[in-house]
N, C-alpha and C positions, 0 to 999 in steps of 0.2 A: 133410730140409727143415724139420723142426720147429725145429732149432737156429737157422736163419736167421730164422725167423719170430719168435723170442723175443729177438732181439738188441736191439731198441729198447724193450722193456718195462722198467719200473722197479717191480718188485713187492717188492723187498727193502727194506723201510722199517725204521728203527730204532724199537724199542718201549721206552719208558721207563716202567715201571710202579712200583707201590708196593714191590715186592720189590727192584728196583734202587736205589730211594731208601733203603731200609732198609740195603742193603749199603754204600752210599756213606757214610751217616751213621755206621755202626758201624766202618768202616775209619778214618774221620777220628777218631772217639773213641779207637780203639786207638792211633793214631799220637800223639795228644795225651797219652794216659795213659803211654805209653812215654817221651815227652819229660819229663813230670812226674816219673816215677820216676828218670830219669837225672839231672835237676837236683836232686832230693832226695838221691840218692847223692853227688853232688858237694858239696852243702851239708854233709852229714854228714862227708864226708872233710875238707873245709876246717876245720870246727869241731873235729874230732878232732885235727887238726894244730896248731890254735891253742891249744886248752885242754887241759891235761894232766890226765887222769883215768885211773883203772885200767880203765875200761870202753871206752877208745878203740878197741882192736882188735875187741872184740865188736860194738860199734855199727857200725863200718865193714864188718865181714863181714856183719852182718845187713842193712845197707842194700844192699850189692851182691847178696846172695842174693835180696832182694826185687826188685831190678832184673832179675835173671836169671829169676826166677819169672814176672814180668810179661811178659817177652819170650817165654818158652816157652809159658806158659799162654795168653797173649793171641794168640800166633801160631796155636796149635791152634784156639782159638775162632774166630779170624778165618778160618782155612782152612775150618772147618765152615760158617760163615756164607756164605762165598763160593761153596762148592760146592752149597749148598741151592737 
């Protein structure tokens, strides 16, 4: 009979504290930084296709390596923040 007595109660309220705000802000910052790195890699790729220099392939590889490092490293950091 305890189950029927608790049917009408609303004790489960959402709590939004400082920790949740911290997680939302850092998730947004991570998404924005990944977007920034993606656009940086695209910009370098466009410039390396436009201007012919001996460093084109090196710069393009470095830009995409930076993008992959941001995604992997930031993803790990974001995972650790979200599980905290």
